[in-house]
C-alpha positions in Angstrom: 0.0 0.0 0.0 1.4 3.4 -0.9 -0.1 5.3 2.0 -2.4 7.4 -0.2 -6.1 7.4 -0.4 -6.0 8.1 -4.1 -7.2 10.9 -6.2 -10.9 12.0 -6.1 -13.0 12.7 -9.1 -16.1 14.5 -10.1 -18.2 12.4 -12.4 -21.2 13.4 -14.6 -24.3 11.7 -13.4 -25.7 11.1 -16.9 -22.8 9.1 -18.3 -20.5 8.5 -15.4 -17.6 10.2 -17.2 -14.9 11.8 -15.1 -15.0 15.6 -15.6 -12.5 16.7 -12.9 -9.8 14.8 -11.0 -7.9 15.9 -7.8 -4.4 15.3 -6.6 -3.7 12.2 -4.6 -4.3 12.6 -0.9 -2.4 11.1 2.1 -5.4 10.9 4.4 -9.2 10.7 4.2 -9.4 14.0 6.1 -7.2 15.8 3.5 -9.4 14.2 0.7 -12.6 15.5 2.4 -11.0 19.0 2.7 -10.1 18.8 -1.0 -13.7 18.0 -1.9 -15.0 20.9 0.1 -12.5 23.2 -1.6 -13.6 22.1 -5.1 -17.3 22.6 -4.0 -16.5 26.1 -2.7 -14.3 27.3 -5.5 -15.7 25.8 -8.6 -18.5 28.4 -9.2 -16.1 31.3 -9.5 -14.7 32.4 -12.9 -11.5 33.5 -11.3 -10.8 29.9 -10.2 -10.8 28.5 -13.7 -7.7 28.3 -15.8 -8.3 27.5 -19.5 -5.2 25.6 -20.8 -3.9 23.7 -23.8 -1.9 20.5 -23.5 1.3 19.9 -25.5 -0.7 17.9 -28.0 -3.2 20.8 -28.5 -6.0 19.4 -26.4 -7.9 22.0 -24.5 -8.4 21.4 -20.7 -9.0 23.4 -17.6 -8.0 23.5 -13.9 -9.8 24.7 -10.9 -7.7 26.5 -8.3 -8.2 27.4 -4.6 -8.0 31.0 -3.4 -4.3 30.5 -2.8 -3.7 29.6 -6.4 -3.2 25.9 -5.7 -4.6 23.6 -8.4 -7.4 21.5 -6.7 -8.8 19.8 -9.9 -7.7 19.0 -13.4 -10.2 18.3 -16.2 -10.2 15.6 -18.8 -8.7 16.5 -22.2 -11.3 17.9 -24.7 -11.4 17.8 -28.4 -12.5 21.4 -28.8 -12.4 24.6 -26.8 -16.2 24.7 -26.9 -16.3 21.3 -25.3 -13.9 22.5 -22.6 -16.0 25.6 -21.9 -19.1 23.4 -21.6 -17.1 21.2 -19.1 -16.3 24.3 -17.1 -19.9 25.4 -17.1 -21.0 21.9 -16.0 -18.5 21.9 -13.1 -19.6 25.4 -12.0 -23.3 24.3 -12.0 -22.8 20.8 -10.5 -19.8 20.7 -8.2 -21.3 22.8 -5.3 -24.1 20.3 -4.8 -22.4 17.1 -5.9 -23.0 14.0 -3.8 -19.9 12.5 -2.2 -19.6 8.7 -2.3 -17.2 7.2 0.3 -15.9 4.0 -1.2 -13.5 3.2 1.7 
């Protein structure tokens, strides 16, 4: 066992696709704090970073108030799809249900 509880992900309820993934956490308490941080910060435009991967794929990150990245999106095929992903996270992350699989 590596001593980590693993990364956390935000999944779309309709298709179960992962939209946003967190860093790996060393404790359940830290993971729960990360979830709360995503829920609190996701709705704000200033917390979104629109980026492009080396291969040209658009993606985005969500940051905390201190600038730390708290979530990284999947890679998208178009900037429009990325922007729709951002809108989905803003609308759904604050009220997302948390499933504890431990």
